[in-house]
C-alpha positions as CSV (number, residue, x, y, z in Angstrom):
1,M,24.6,-19.4,-16.2
2,M,20.9,-18.8,-16.6
3,K,20.8,-20.8,-19.9
4,T,22.7,-23.6,-18.2
5,N,20.3,-23.7,-15.3
6,V,17.3,-23.8,-17.6
7,V,18.7,-26.6,-19.7
8,R,19.5,-28.6,-16.6
9,L,16.0,-28.1,-15.2
10,L,14.5,-29.2,-18.5
11,L,16.6,-32.3,-18.7
12,L,15.8,-33.2,-15.1
13,G,12.2,-32.6,-15.7
14,L,12.2,-35.0,-18.7
15,T,13.9,-37.6,-16.6
16,F,11.3,-37.1,-13.8
17,A,8.5,-37.5,-16.2
18,T,9.7,-40.7,-17.8
19,A,11.4,-42.5,-14.8
20,T,10.0,-45.1,-12.4
21,G,10.9,-46.4,-9.0
22,C,14.3,-45.5,-7.6
23,V,15.3,-43.7,-10.7
24,R,12.2,-41.5,-10.5
25,R,13.0,-40.7,-6.8
26,Y,16.6,-39.8,-7.8
27,A,15.3,-37.6,-10.6
28,V,12.8,-35.9,-8.2
29,N,15.5,-35.1,-5.7
30,K,18.0,-33.9,-8.3
31,L,15.3,-31.6,-9.8
32,G,14.4,-30.5,-6.3
33,D,18.0,-29.6,-5.6
34,A,18.2,-27.6,-8.8
35,L,14.9,-25.7,-8.1
36,A,16.0,-25.0,-4.6
37,R,19.0,-23.2,-5.9
38,S,17.4,-21.5,-8.9
39,G,16.1,-18.4,-7.1
40,D,18.9,-16.2,-8.5
41,V,17.3,-16.3,-12.0
42,Y,14.2,-14.7,-10.6
43,A,16.0,-12.3,-8.2
44,S,18.1,-10.7,-10.9
45,D,15.2,-10.1,-13.3
46,N,14.3,-6.6,-14.3
47,D,10.7,-7.2,-15.1
48,P,8.5,-7.7,-12.0
49,E,5.4,-8.3,-14.1
50,L,7.1,-11.1,-15.9
51,I,8.0,-12.7,-12.6
52,Q,4.5,-12.2,-11.3
53,S,3.2,-14.2,-14.3
54,A,5.9,-16.9,-14.2
55,A,6.0,-17.5,-10.4
56,P,2.8,-19.5,-10.0
57,F,4.0,-22.2,-12.4
58,S,7.3,-22.4,-10.6
59,L,5.6,-22.6,-7.2
60,K,3.2,-25.3,-8.4
61,L,6.1,-27.3,-9.8
62,I,7.8,-27.1,-6.4
63,E,4.6,-28.3,-4.8
64,S,4.3,-31.2,-7.2
65,L,7.9,-32.2,-6.4
66,V,7.2,-31.9,-2.6
67,A,4.3,-34.3,-3.1
68,E,6.8,-36.8,-4.6
69,S,9.6,-36.1,-2.1
70,P,7.9,-34.8,1.0
71,R,11.0,-34.7,3.2
72,H,13.2,-32.8,0.8
73,S,14.3,-29.9,3.0
74,G,15.6,-27.8,0.0
75,L,12.2,-28.0,-1.7
76,L,10.4,-27.2,1.5
77,L,12.6,-24.1,2.0
78,A,12.1,-23.1,-1.7
79,A,8.3,-23.3,-1.2
80,A,8.3,-21.3,2.1
81,R,10.5,-18.6,0.5
82,G,8.7,-18.5,-2.8
83,F,5.1,-18.3,-1.4
84,T,6.1,-15.6,1.1
85,Q,7.8,-13.5,-1.6
86,Y,4.9,-13.9,-4.1
87,A,2.3,-13.1,-1.5
88,Y,4.0,-9.9,-0.4
89,A,5.2,-8.5,-3.7
90,F,2.3,-9.4,-5.9
91,V,-0.8,-9.9,-3.7
92,Q,-0.6,-7.8,-0.5
93,E,1.1,-4.9,-2.4
94,Q,-1.8,-4.8,-4.9
95,A,-4.3,-4.9,-2.0
96,D,-2.6,-1.8,-0.4
97,E,-2.5,0.1,-3.7
98,I,-6.2,-0.4,-4.6
99,E,-7.8,-0.1,-1.2
100,D,-8.9,3.5,-1.7
101,Q,-10.6,2.6,-5.0
102,D,-12.0,-0.8,-4.3
103,L,-12.2,-1.9,-0.6
104,A,-13.9,-5.2,-1.4
105,R,-11.3,-6.2,-3.9
106,A,-8.5,-5.2,-1.5
107,T,-10.0,-7.2,1.3
108,A,-10.2,-10.3,-1.0
109,L,-6.6,-9.9,-1.9
110,R,-5.5,-9.6,1.7
111,N,-7.4,-12.8,2.4
112,R,-5.6,-14.4,-0.4
113,A,-2.3,-13.1,0.8
114,R,-3.0,-14.5,4.3
115,T,-3.7,-17.9,2.8
116,L,-0.5,-17.8,0.8
117,Y,1.5,-16.8,3.8
118,L,0.1,-19.6,5.8
119,R,0.9,-22.0,3.1
120,A,4.5,-20.7,3.2
121,R,4.6,-21.1,7.0
122,D,3.4,-24.7,6.8
123,Y,6.1,-25.6,4.3
124,G,8.7,-23.9,6.6
125,L,7.4,-25.8,9.6
126,R,7.5,-29.1,7.6
127,G,11.1,-28.3,6.7
128,L,12.0,-27.6,10.4
129,E,10.2,-30.8,11.4
130,V,12.3,-32.8,8.9
131,R,15.5,-31.3,10.4
132,H,14.3,-31.5,14.0
133,R,11.8,-34.2,14.7
134,G,9.1,-33.0,17.2
135,F,9.9,-29.3,16.6
136,L,6.3,-28.2,15.9
137,D,4.8,-29.9,19.0
138,A,7.6,-28.6,21.2
139,V,7.4,-25.0,20.0
140,Q,3.7,-24.9,20.4
141,K,4.0,-26.0,24.0
142,N,6.9,-23.7,24.7
143,P,8.3,-21.1,22.2
144,E,11.7,-21.4,23.9
145,A,12.0,-24.8,22.2
146,V,13.4,-22.9,19.2
147,A,16.7,-23.3,21.0
148,M,17.0,-26.7,19.3
149,I,17.5,-25.0,15.9
150,S,21.1,-24.6,14.8
151,K,22.8,-22.1,12.4
152,A,22.4,-24.6,9.5
153,D,18.6,-24.0,9.6
154,V,18.5,-20.2,9.8
155,A,17.0,-19.9,6.3
156,L,14.1,-22.2,7.2
157,L,13.7,-20.4,10.5
158,Y,13.7,-17.0,9.0
159,W,11.2,-17.7,6.1
160,T,8.9,-19.6,8.5
161,A,8.8,-16.7,10.9
162,A,8.5,-14.1,8.2
163,S,5.5,-15.8,6.6
164,W,3.9,-16.4,9.9
165,G,4.5,-12.8,11.1
166,A,3.2,-11.4,7.8
167,A,0.0,-13.5,8.1
168,I,-0.6,-12.2,11.6
169,S,0.0,-8.6,10.6
170,I,-3.0,-8.7,8.2
171,S,-5.2,-10.8,10.6
172,K,-5.9,-8.7,13.6
173,D,-9.5,-10.0,13.4
174,K,-8.2,-13.6,13.7
175,P,-7.5,-14.1,17.5
176,D,-6.4,-17.7,17.0
177,L,-3.7,-16.6,14.6
178,V,-2.6,-13.6,16.6
179,A,-2.2,-15.9,19.6
180,D,0.8,-17.5,17.7
181,Q,2.8,-14.2,18.0
182,P,5.1,-15.5,20.8
183,I,6.2,-18.3,18.6
184,V,7.0,-15.9,15.8
185,E,9.0,-13.7,18.1
186,A,11.0,-16.7,19.5
187,M,11.8,-17.9,16.0
188,I,13.0,-14.6,14.6
189,D,15.0,-13.8,17.7
190,R,16.6,-17.2,17.5
191,A,17.5,-16.6,13.8
192,L,19.0,-13.2,14.8
193,E,21.0,-14.9,17.6
194,L,22.4,-17.5,15.2
195,Q,23.2,-15.4,12.2
196,D,22.4,-11.7,12.3
197,T,24.2,-11.3,8.9
198,F,21.7,-13.6,7.1
199,E,21.0,-12.5,3.6
200,N,22.6,-9.1,4.0
201,G,20.5,-8.0,6.9
202,A,17.2,-9.6,6.1
203,I,16.4,-10.4,9.7
204,H,17.1,-6.8,10.8
205,A,15.0,-5.5,7.9
206,F,12.1,-7.7,9.1
207,L,12.5,-6.4,12.7
208,I,12.4,-2.7,11.7
209,A,8.7,-3.1,11.0
210,Y,8.1,-5.8,13.6
211,E,9.5,-4.1,16.8
212,P,6.6,-1.7,17.3
213,S,4.2,-4.6,17.6
214,R,6.4,-6.8,19.7
215,L,4.7,-8.3,22.8
216,N,7.5,-8.2,25.4
217,G,10.2,-5.8,24.1
218,S,12.3,-3.8,26.5
219,G,12.9,0.0,26.1
220,D,11.6,2.1,23.3
221,A,10.2,0.1,20.4
222,L,11.0,2.7,17.7
223,E,14.5,3.0,19.0
224,R,14.9,-0.7,18.6
225,S,13.6,-0.3,15.0
226,R,16.2,2.3,14.3
227,Q,19.0,0.1,15.6
228,H,17.9,-2.7,13.3
229,F,17.7,-0.2,10.5
230,E,21.3,0.9,11.0
231,R,22.5,-2.7,11.1
232,A,20.5,-3.6,7.9
233,I,21.9,-0.6,6.1
234,A,25.5,-1.6,7.1
235,L,25.1,-5.2,6.1
236,S,23.6,-4.3,2.7
237,Q,26.0,-1.4,2.2
238,G,23.0,0.9,1.6
239,K,22.2,-0.9,-1.7
240,L,18.9,-2.4,-0.6
241,A,15.8,-0.3,-0.7
242,S,13.8,-2.4,1.8
243,P,15.3,-1.1,5.1
244,L,14.7,2.5,3.9
245,V,11.1,1.8,2.9
246,S,10.5,-0.1,6.1
247,L,11.8,2.7,8.4
248,A,9.7,5.3,6.5
249,E,6.5,3.2,6.8
250,S,6.8,1.9,10.3
251,V,8.8,4.6,12.3
252,C,8.4,7.8,10.4
253,V,4.7,7.4,10.0
254,Q,4.2,6.6,13.7
255,K,6.3,9.6,14.7
256,Q,4.7,11.7,12.0
257,H,8.1,12.8,10.7
258,R,7.3,14.0,7.2
259,T,10.8,15.2,6.3
260,E,12.5,12.0,7.3
261,F,9.7,9.9,5.7
262,E,10.3,11.6,2.3
263,M,14.0,11.5,2.7
264,M,14.1,7.7,3.3
265,L,11.9,7.0,0.4
266,Q,13.9,9.3,-1.9
267,R,17.0,7.4,-0.8
268,A,15.3,4.2,-1.7
269,L,14.4,5.5,-5.1
270,A,17.9,6.7,-5.7
271,I,19.4,3.2,-5.5
272,D,20.4,1.8,-8.9
273,P,18.9,-1.7,-9.2
274,D,21.6,-2.7,-11.6
275,V,24.5,-2.1,-9.2
276,K,23.6,-5.4,-7.4
277,P,22.0,-7.6,-10.1
278,E,21.2,-10.3,-7.5
279,W,19.0,-7.8,-5.6
280,R,17.5,-6.2,-8.8
281,L,13.9,-7.6,-8.5
282,E,13.7,-6.9,-4.7
283,N,14.8,-3.3,-5.3
284,L,12.3,-2.8,-8.1
285,V,9.5,-4.1,-6.0
286,M,10.4,-2.0,-3.0
287,Q,10.9,1.1,-5.2
288,R,7.4,0.6,-6.5
289,R,6.2,0.6,-2.9
290,A,8.3,3.7,-2.1
291,R,6.5,5.6,-5.0
292,W,3.1,4.5,-3.7
293,L,3.9,5.6,-0.2
294,L,5.1,9.0,-1.4
295,S,1.8,9.5,-3.3
296,K,0.0,8.9,0.1
297,V,2.1,11.2,2.2
298,D,-0.7,13.6,2.9
299,Q,-2.9,10.8,4.2
300,L,-0.2,9.1,6.2
301,I,1.4,12.2,7.8
302,L,-1.0,15.0,8.8
303,Q,0.1,18.6,8.3
């Protein structure tokens, strides 16, 4: 399957490079369709460093195709998803890991991560605008305008909210960006309402960490995080490390629960990445974060 996909992409790329007019547009759209569906090749890889090196070329190829076909919703979704994942796994993570040794470098990396997240957000918004003319203007005036989004667009809605929320989370000194938080909340809540099972609990996994910073939540924020955790674990059958890492980092640290913190991270590390090949790369990335968090336990949770 992987070899077939690569051959198809190469052939379509050759057609794109040599075609003109309508044939060129057809080739662009076909190549765009193929790239929009090619994420499994990366997701199942067992070498995060290889993907870190390869991803920029893929992302720039997607951007070049978006320039040729600016209303291709599949390409816009692929760009939103790809830039979000790259920024988190390979830029923000590195910033967190080196902060104690090199604060200036960590700050520069976080600034870069924010720029990449906002690029992802903008592609997501463009995709939603293609699908729903006037969406951006409407949601800026009233976040409740997200009600116009249907289940068919949950993926665009999720990746736009995830990238926007991630940018806000590392931009507390940017009041103009933080002011967009109500829109992010409306978008992620609409995605949850439409399809809470999306990508095996991805929305719930996002909300585990998000609930403590929610503007207008009801009840206990950490209890809401735990409810999302339970649902994410159920939907992923306990085979994704991300909900475990997220609960440890957001809830256990805030509650200063060292035993549970260590237990959650050890559970994450006990997951065999090969059991679900389509989740292999994500699990390897999150297990790396789990190891880093365990190495920081004495700083994160006071005795």
